[in-house]
VEXNUNU-524339 format. One line per 2 residues: number of its first residue (from 1); their letters; for each residue x negated, y, z of C-alpha. Coordinates in steps of 0.001 Angstrom, whole numbers. Layout:
# residues N
NUM> a> X/Y/Z  ... $
END
This chain:
# residues 324
1> me> 24081/-8118/-27039  23450/-5040/-24898 $
3> fe> 20192/-4235/-23116  19574/-2000/-20161 $
5> an> 16487/118/-19580  15398/-2182/-16740 $
7> df> 15319/-5119/-19168  12678/-3402/-21297 $
9> eq> 10705/-2407/-18211  10618/-6050/-17086 $
11> id> 9509/-7191/-20545  6770/-4571/-20681 $
13> ea> 5618/-5468/-17179  5515/-9181/-18051 $
15> ka> 3414/-8476/-21150  1107/-6219/-19161 $
17> ne> 654/-8924/-16502  -104/-11536/-19155 $
19> ae> -2634/-9246/-20835  -4308/-8502/-17498 $
21> in> -4466/-12201/-16609  -6105/-13017/-19960 $
23> sl> -8572/-10158/-19548  -9449/-11195/-15996 $
25> ks> -9933/-14825/-17050  -12302/-13655/-19782 $
27> ql> -14265/-11636/-17223  -14261/-14631/-14896 $
29> ga> -15652/-16878/-17617  -18395/-14382/-18371 $
31> ln> -19403/-14154/-14709  -19377/-17930/-14319 $
33> ak> -21577/-18228/-17395  -24009/-15700/-15965 $
35> lm> -24113/-17583/-12685  -24427/-21082/-14162 $
37> fp> -26779/-20502/-17097  -30171/-18718/-17107 $
39> ak> -30732/-15514/-19082  -32538/-17036/-22096 $
41> mr> -29787/-19583/-22598  -27178/-16819/-22475 $
43> aa> -29174/-14913/-25080  -29473/-17964/-27353 $
45> vg> -25826/-18986/-27159  -24150/-15665/-26587 $
47> ig> -21936/-14925/-23613  -18820/-15565/-25679 $
49> gl> -20010/-19048/-26573  -20835/-19893/-22991 $
51> ta> -17502/-18552/-21804  -15708/-20714/-24336 $
53> al> -17898/-23689/-23435  -16756/-23460/-19832 $
55> tg> -13197/-24049/-21023  -14148/-26934/-23299 $
57> sf> -14545/-25085/-26628  -17543/-24442/-28842 $
59> vp> -19525/-27307/-27336  -21731/-27728/-30467 $
61> tm> -22607/-24026/-30273  -23524/-24399/-26630 $
63> la> -25741/-27427/-27342  -27529/-25644/-30150 $
65> gy> -28083/-22653/-27945  -29322/-24852/-25152 $
67> ag> -31922/-26334/-27484  -33085/-22808/-28255 $
69> yk> -33160/-21984/-24608  -35404/-24980/-23815 $
71> lg> -38092/-23401/-25977  -38128/-20311/-23769 $
73> kk> -39045/-19734/-20158  -36322/-20286/-17595 $
75> ee> -35238/-17168/-15693  -33528/-17724/-12352 $
77> ls> -31169/-15308/-10621  -32221/-14069/-7200 $
79> dv> -30163/-15050/-4152  -28884/-11480/-3934 $
81> dk> -27789/-11557/-7592  -25994/-14848/-7012 $
83> qv> -24202/-13470/-3951  -23051/-10401/-5881 $
85> ln> -21759/-12566/-8726  -20006/-14946/-6317 $
87> nk> -18272/-11985/-4652  -17084/-10669/-8011 $
89> ik> -15878/-14132/-9033  -13970/-14510/-5750 $
91> al> -12297/-11116/-6221  -11279/-11970/-9798 $
93> kt> -9843/-15332/-8750  -7854/-13638/-6000 $
95> ri> -6411/-11092/-8429  -5588/-13776/-11022 $
97> gm> -3904/-15864/-8326  -1818/-12873/-7226 $
99> le> -703/-12120/-10781  145/-15736/-11583 $
101> sg> 2002/-16245/-8314  3748/-12938/-8995 $
103> er> 4988/-14298/-12334  6375/-17374/-10604 $
105> aa> 7920/-15184/-7925  9576/-13067/-10609 $
107> ea> 11051/-16210/-12151  12240/-17278/-8689 $
109> ee> 13770/-13849/-8169  15911/-14375/-11255 $
111> sg> 16949/-17921/-10401  17197/-17355/-6648 $
113> im> 15132/-20501/-5984  11419/-20838/-5199 $
115> ns> 9517/-24104/-4854  8103/-24682/-1361 $
117> yd> 4534/-24945/-2712  4898/-21667/-4607 $
119> lq> 6301/-19985/-1504  3523/-21345/699 $
121> ny> 782/-20309/-1740  2287/-16978/-2791 $
123> qy> -247/-14232/-2162  1598/-11218/-834 $
125> em> -62/-7903/-1507  -904/-6204/1778 $
127> yp> -2300/-2845/2860  -5573/-3589/4700 $
129> ft> -5020/-1273/7649  -7982/-941/9991 $
131> ge> -8719/375/13459  -5913/1811/15582 $
133> we> -3454/1659/12673  -3956/-2081/12249 $
135> el> -3703/-2541/16019  -371/-709/15983 $
137> mg> 1281/-2100/12837  -829/-4971/11522 $
139> rp> -1207/-5124/7742  2074/-4165/6043 $
141> sv> 3122/-5625/2709  3340/-3597/-498 $
143> pf> 5768/-1878/-278  7005/-1538/3297 $
145> ac> 9825/368/4973  9188/2191/8249 $
147> mv> 11372/4193/10637  9938/6719/13090 $
149> yg> 12289/8170/15709  12223/10005/19004 $
151> kp> 13644/12918/20951  12617/16511/20145 $
153> kn> 9178/17654/21316  7942/14106/21887 $
155> gk> 5611/13906/18882  7404/12014/16090 $
157> si> 6504/14572/13410  2894/14751/14612 $
159> fs> 2677/10958/14427  4199/10974/10934 $
161> iq> 1739/13621/9736  -1198/11599/11057 $
163> fa> 190/8477/9401  598/10309/6078 $
165> ky> -2987/11554/6319  -4276/8011/6895 $
167> ls> -2279/6560/3999  -3155/9319/1526 $
169> en> -6853/9170/2333  -7100/5395/2047 $
171> fg> -4325/3823/-24  -2643/6109/-2545 $
173> tc> -444/9063/-3360  1863/10434/-684 $
175> ly> 4881/12754/-797  5905/14257/2542 $
177> va> 9406/15728/2342  9466/18365/5086 $
179> ae> 13206/18954/4929  13500/20534/8370 $
181> eg> 10419/22782/8207  10149/23500/4498 $
183> fs> 7051/25375/3337  6634/27111/6675 $
185> yt> 3903/28487/8898  4265/25527/11275 $
187> lq> 3717/23092/8395  646/25080/7351 $
189> kk> -662/24802/10922  -281/21029/10754 $
191> ld> -2332/20921/7565  -5105/22885/9264 $
193> ef> -4829/21011/12562  -5158/17547/11030 $
195> gm> -7157/18246/7854  -4378/17147/5535 $
197> qn> -5865/18600/2344  -6672/15883/-215 $
199> qn> -5706/15091/-3803  -3258/12356/-2781 $
201> mn> -1310/14447/-259  1761/16330/-1510 $
203> fa> 4591/18157/243  8176/18933/-762 $
205> ny> 10965/21007/795  13949/19091/-606 $
207> re> 17020/19078/1604  19245/16876/-571 $
209> vg> 18844/13530/-2262  19450/14853/-5810 $
211> pl> 16228/16892/-6214  14273/14149/-4444 $
213> rq> 15562/11519/-6873  14622/13727/-9843 $
215> al> 11118/14227/-8449  10606/10487/-7936 $
217> na> 11827/9791/-11470  9284/12280/-12822 $
219> qk> 6327/11135/-10721  5649/7914/-8853 $
221> fd> 4264/7985/-5330  2914/5125/-3233 $
223> fv> 4382/6575/-21  7341/8873/641 $
225> fl> 8052/10419/4057  11556/11774/4718 $
227> ds> 11507/14232/7618  14225/13943/8587 $
229> vn> 16901/11712/7100  19446/13260/9466 $
231> ym> 18691/16795/8292  19002/15615/4664 $
233> nl> 22224/13740/5519  20889/10634/3806 $
235> tp> 23040/7530/4130  21621/3988/4401 $
237> ee> 23054/3314/922  21198/6289/-578 $
239> ie> 17930/5203/1023  18358/1673/-344 $
241> el> 19067/3114/-3785  15844/5117/-3622 $
243> ka> 13952/1950/-2690  15500/27/-5584 $
245> en> 14649/2811/-8034  11043/2913/-6760 $
247> pr> 10119/-726/-6085  6409/-48/-5489 $
249> ts> 6978/2852/-3106  6873/2567/679 $
251> fi> 9447/4760/2414  8848/6153/5897 $
253> ti> 11980/7717/7375  11865/10075/10352 $
255> nq> 15028/9969/12446  16265/12159/15240 $
257> at> 17222/10455/18489  20507/10341/20368 $
259> kn> 20857/11512/23975  20344/7959/25209 $
261> gg> 17122/7656/23190  18276/5484/20277 $
263> ar> 17752/6342/16628  20456/8666/15350 $
265> gs> 22477/7175/12491  23642/3782/11344 $
267> lv> 22011/645/12737  21769/-484/9115 $
269> me> 18747/1803/8736  16918/-59/11500 $
271> hn> 17870/-3460/10103  16495/-2470/6680 $
273> cd> 13070/-1526/8078  9933/-3655/8369 $
275> ii> 8364/-1367/10960  10075/668/13689 $
277> ie> 8150/3268/15672  9692/4897/18739 $
279> vi> 7895/7993/20020  8150/8806/23729 $
281> kg> 6143/11632/25321  3252/11466/22878 $
283> va> 3013/7675/22663  4202/5640/19662 $
285> yh> 5676/2225/20528  5869/-373/17772 $
287> rg> 8119/-3256/16885  8112/-4869/13480 $
289> rf> 7298/-7771/11193  3550/-7404/10711 $
291> qd> 2347/-7052/14295  3430/-8145/17751 $
293> ag> 5960/-5853/19384  4829/-3550/22164 $
295> tt> 1602/-2215/20644  1100/1512/21202 $
297> fd> -631/4527/19675  -1746/7642/21582 $
299> if> -552/10448/19317  -2332/13397/20907 $
301> gk> -5486/11821/22251  -6934/12491/25672 $
303> de> -7973/16130/25163  -4652/17231/23689 $
305> ee> -2722/15320/26331  -4661/17071/29109 $
307> ee> -3999/20424/27451  -273/19668/27285 $
309> nn> -207/18692/30965  -2039/21859/31901 $
311> ae> 403/23934/29889  3378/22343/31613 $
313> sg> 1850/23252/34986  1258/26824/33786 $
315> es> -2552/26579/33664  -2888/27338/29926 $
317> en> -887/28128/26860  435/25033/25063 $
319> kq> -756/25016/21468  915/21759/20469 $
321> ld> 4626/22222/21071  5168/24592/18153 $
323> lf> 3820/21916/15812  6897/19691/16138 $
END
């Protein structure tokens, strides 16, 4: 019988999930014991005994400890302490539920069939976007696929840079592949303009899929921006392969636009995306699966937009156009 590398990865992941579930359940039992039983009883029985008692084991130990506890003075938790414990318990239950439903989903993935109750109760992992980003896109699942497109000098790269900044500062590691610009002065200006410097933000100048694939095999990123897929000559099949090879990575592709304003390239790319952002004259228009279509995002903001208008009328020098 022959095994592939992916088989071992799935086995290791299953064992890791099982170990995490057991660990979380142990933590949950300990927190429940702390919430349900006063301090002197916990000291007499031991937290391990109380944890086991909550699952129906070590009942004699618990009773003996309780007798010892009755000799001492009862110590009650404050309302604040109880609220903190309840919050921790709720978070642990949520995580356990996600892992257990994930196991069932993995089984369904293999068989191709999922029970209606499992599907209804499956807890999808989501990115908790806030503010203007949530208003634009909602709360995308982990991972998500996004396409950003627009005509030259309309702001698609500026939008993508702002999006990368938001993701890297709040949700994980980001690789921005600046294929068109490379490590250039204009890219440096963007870093300064938008304060892009943080430990999670990384840039690459790859212009072909081969070096990119090698980089993603060597290091995993939560988010990968491809600016642009047209410049890199990436096909829909190559993008789907990258997604399959990096199942926890969200890919954000930046596409050039055709003369009539549509995204340049195969329609398959659009069909394979969860979120589509069209950029027109500094405004990002959204359509996608996690938020109602038609929501918008002002890329430049009022001050920058006024400056651009002034520059077009010859009143001042435009400082934004060379950032595209």
